[in-house]
N, C-alpha and C positions, 0 to 999 in steps of 0.2 A: 613421357618419361624424361626427366632432366638428367643431361650429360656434361660433364665437366668441359669448357671450352667448346660447347657444340651451340652453334648461334646461325641457324638457317634464315633468320631476319636480318642478317648481315648483307649489303650488297656484294661484298666480295665472295660470299659463300658458294660454293658449286657441289661439293661432295666427291668431286672427282680427284682433285689434288689438294695442297696446301695452300693456305691463303696466301695470295700474291704479295701481302704485306710484310711478309716474312714469318717463319715459324711454323710448327706444326699445328698448331692450335689457334685459337682466334684472339688471344691475349694482346695482340697488337693494335686492336682496333678500339674505337671509342664510340659514343653516341652519335657522332657526325657520319658514322659509316653505316647506321642503320639506313634501310631501304625508305623506311617512313610510309607516307601516304600512297597507297597502291592504286595507281591511275590507268584505267584501259580506255584507249581511244580506237573507236571502231569506225574505219573511214577506208570503203573499199573504193568505188567508183573509178572515174577515169585520173589517169596519172596526173594531169593538170589541176585537178580539184585536190586530189591529194597533196601535191606539193604546197597549193596555195593554202590549205589547212594547216599546214606546220607553223603559220603564224600565232597558232593558240599555245604554243610550247613556251614561249615566253611568258605568257599570261599564267599559264599553269603552274610555272616554276616561281612566278611571282607570288601567287596566292598559296603554294605549298613548296615551299622552298626545299624542304627535304622529303623527297617523294621519288618513286621508281615509276616511270611512265613507259607503259607496253602498248604498242601500235598493231592494230591486225589491219591486214591490206590483202589485196589480190596477188598471187603469185607473178612475179615480174616487175613488182614495184617496190621492192625492197630498197634499192638504191634511191628510190626517190623519197620515201619517208625516213630513211637512216639518217640520223642526225646526233651530234653530241648529247643532245637533250633527250633522246629517246634511248632507253635502256635495254630494250627488248623489242624485237621485231618479229611478228608471227604472222603466217600467212593462212588465207583462207582454204585450208586442205584438211583433210582428216587428221593428221599430226598436230597441226596449229590449234584446231578446236579441241582435241583431247588435252592440249597443254593448257587450255584455259579453264576446262571445266573441274570443279572441285576446288578451285582457287576462290579466295574472297577478295575482292576489290573495293576498296573505299570509295572510288568513284569510276563511275563508268560513262563516258561521253560518246554517244552514238551520232555520227554526222551523215549517216547514209540512209536514203529510204529504201534500199535493196532489201528484198524479201529475206534474204539469207541473215543480213545486218540485223533486220528487226528481229528475227526469230532468237538470234543470238543474244541480243539485247534483252529480252524477256528472261531467256534460260539462265544467263550468267548471273553470279551472285555479287550484289555491290550494294553498299550501304545507301548511297546517294547514285541515282541515274538522271542524267541530262541529256538533252536532244530528242532526237526521234524516239518514238515508242512505237510498239505494234498493237493494234486492235484486236478485237477476239478473230478478225477475218485475217490478220497479218497484213493488214493496210495500214497506211502511216498515221500516227498520232505523235503526240509529243509528252514527255516525262515532266515538264519544268513549264512556267509561265513564260520565262525568257526566251524558249525556243517556239513559241506560238507565233510571233513575226514570220520567221523563216519559214513556217507551215503555210501561212497566208499568203506568201507569195509563190507557193505551189497550187494555191487554189484559185488564185484570182489573176488574170492577164492584166487588169486594169492596176493592180497593187505591183506587181512585178515589173511590166513594161513603162507605166506612166508615173505612178506616186513615188515608189522606192527610189531615193538617192543614197542609200548607205551601201557602202563597199561590202564585197563579201567578207572581208576581215571583220568589219563592224557587226555583221549579220552573225558571225560566228562567235563573237565574245557575248552577243547577247545570248545566244543559245547557252553558252557555258556560264552566264551570268558572272560575267568578269569584267571589270573596268579596262577599255582598250585605251593603249598607250602609243598609239601610231606603231604598232609592232608588225614587222615584216617577217617575210619567211625567208629562208635560206637555203643553201644547197652546198654539199661538200663534193669537192673533185680530188680524186685520189692521184698520188704521184705518176703511177703507170699511165694514167689517161692524159695528164698533163703532158708528160714525154710523148705519147702517142699524137697528140695534136700538134705539139713543136714539129715533130717528124713529118707530119701530112702538110703542114705549112712548108716546111723547108724542101718537101719534095715538089709541091705544087710551085714553089719560086714565088710565094705570095711576098711582094716587097715588105721590109720591115719598117719603111720609112714614110708609108702612108697609112692613113687612118683605115679601118677595116669595117665594112658595113656587111653584115650577116642578112641574106634575104632568104627568110623562110617561106618555101614555096607551098606548103602542105596546109592542111585544116583539120586532118582525121577523117576516117571514114564515116562518122556518125552524121556531123553537119556539112555535107558537101557545099551547101549555100554559102558557107563561110568564105569559100575560095574565091580569090581573084582571077581575072581573067589571064590567058597566055599573052594577049595583046597588050594587056597593061604591063604585065612584067617585060615583055620585049622592049616596049617603048621606055620604060623605067631603066632598064639595065643600058641600052644604048645611049641615053641621054646623060646617066651618071658616069658611065663608063668613058664617055668620048672626052670627057674633062680632063680625064687622065689624073686626078689627085685625090683618088680612093681607090681602093681595092674592094671589088664585091665578090663575095664568097657565098655560094648557095649552099642553102640548109635543107636538110629533108631527109626522109625515111625511104623504105622499099615503095612504098606507094608513088611516091614522086621521081621515081627513076625515069619514066617515059617523059615527063615533063622536063627534067633537067637536060636530057638529051636533046627535046626540042629547043629549048633554051639555048643551049651551047651552040648548036646548029645555027639558030636564027641569029645568034650575036657573035658569029663565029670570029669576025675581025677583031675581038676584043679577048678572045680565049688566050689564056696564058700571059695576058698583057695586064688587065684590070679586071677581068672575070675568071673566076675559079670556083670549080665544083668539089666541094669537101667529101662527096660520095654519098650513097643511100644505104650503106650497109655497116655503118659504124654501131659499136655498142653502144647502149643508153649512156654508159658512163663516159666513152670517149666522144660523144656528142656533146655532152655537158662541157667537156674541156674546149671543144670547138666552138660553142658559143662563148666560152670564156675568152678566146682570144678575139672576140670583135669588140669594136669600139662602140657602134650602134646595130642594133639588130631590129629589122622590118618585120613584122609577122601579123598574121591574123589573129584571132583569140583561139589560141591552141597551146598545147605543152611547151612548144618552143619559146612562146611569148613568156609563160611562167618561169621558164628555165632562166631566161634573160633578166627578168625581174628579181628572181631570187639570186643570180649572180651580180647583181645590183649594175647592170649595164643601162645604156641609154636605149629607149625602146621608141619606135614609132609603130603603133598597133592600130589596125583597121577592123571597124566594126561594121556589120550590118545586120543580121539576124539575131544577134545576141546582145546582151545588155552591157554597154559601156560604163553605165554608171556604178557597176559592181566591181570594176576592174580599177585597182589603184597602183598607178605607177611610180609613186612616192617620189613625184618631182623630178623624175629623170625621164622625159621623154613626152610625146604628143600622142593624142588619139585622133584618127580620121573616122569620122561617122558622117555617112551619107544620110543626107536628110530626107527620109522617105516616111510618109504617113503610115506605111503597113509596117514598118521596123521599129523597135524588134518584134520577132515573131517565133523564132526557134522552130521554124519550119524546115523539114527535111527535104522539101521540093517547092519550087517557086515558079509559077507561070506567068509574073509579072516581068515584063520586057521595056525596057531595061531593067534589070533587078538591081536592087540597091548595090550590090558589089560590080556589076557591070558599068554602073554609073559613076564608079570612084575613077578619077582621072589619074594619069602618070604624072601630069603636071601637079596636082596636089599633092601627091605623095613624095615627089621628088622635092617640092619645096618645104615639106615637113622634116624630111631626111635633112636637107641642108641646114633647116632651124636648128634642128636637134645636135647636129654635128657641130655647129658654130658655138652652141651654149653649153656643152659638155665641158667637165672639168676632166683632166687626164685621169686614166685609171688604169690599174695595172691589167694585162689583158690575159686574166686567168681566173679559175675559180677560188673561192675562199673555202 
């Protein structure tokens, strides 16, 4: 049924209140206000993976300039995938799935091999489906030829560990069958989180006249083999901190609280002078803002590394069991890769001694930090 002034295809339409552009009807809107191509991105997975997948947003808008992008993610990851180019964020729960059922999408892009993601990719209505697809057993296949390369990397260790030289961003663009143009991923930091980070640095008395090096100590609970040694961190902190020309800020979450206590004790003579602990119970958004106040971030292959990359910080990233070739620092930093014949391996446990991470020396890490610190261009210490 047609109703005068009724345009549910308009991006401003809600049905709850008049159009924010003015008036009680849709008379103020033109063709440019239509939602256009309806795109659904299904990316659950780890937060770091979701964050780096946002590189696709620029390409999607380049291919479909007038479009409405919906992103389905896990609860708790809304701040990660939220973006000016994302019109709608849905989470994987009953309400979120119900909101997608019955809708018709022009493009569905499934970036996840998770069973729930695959099942939804099959069930939801879309004219064009790209990325990972379910088999009759709800195991993983692909919808399109461009996604075959990504699938192959999951089926062959030789292909993933030895042959592949493509970054994760280039692999995703192949899946989406789009041209890659060095598209980065970004992250927004809210004003309240900026203020919280400023207040924290003021409370800790972090000097404003010295470069800040953020030291991310964690690696997440899934691949503990990515973690560096306590001894390595202590040696690095003592050496960098003793010079007195930088401020070192520990970064981490709840799992890293015992480690931070150990590091602050072991390096006690630097506490409050060149070594500061940002705390382990910050909200996710406040953590973004704290990273945003750093000039250089040292991190394993982890969420913190991706946050730093997204905020266009200079990064020193160290790799052992994971694939460094899939990570693009976009010219802002260095990678430290221990040369072990058995790595990368993606093993969650390792009985090689010394392991690839144990073999990484504090001297090599400090040298990389110093090089990156010297080469960086001055940037604003905040998120964008």
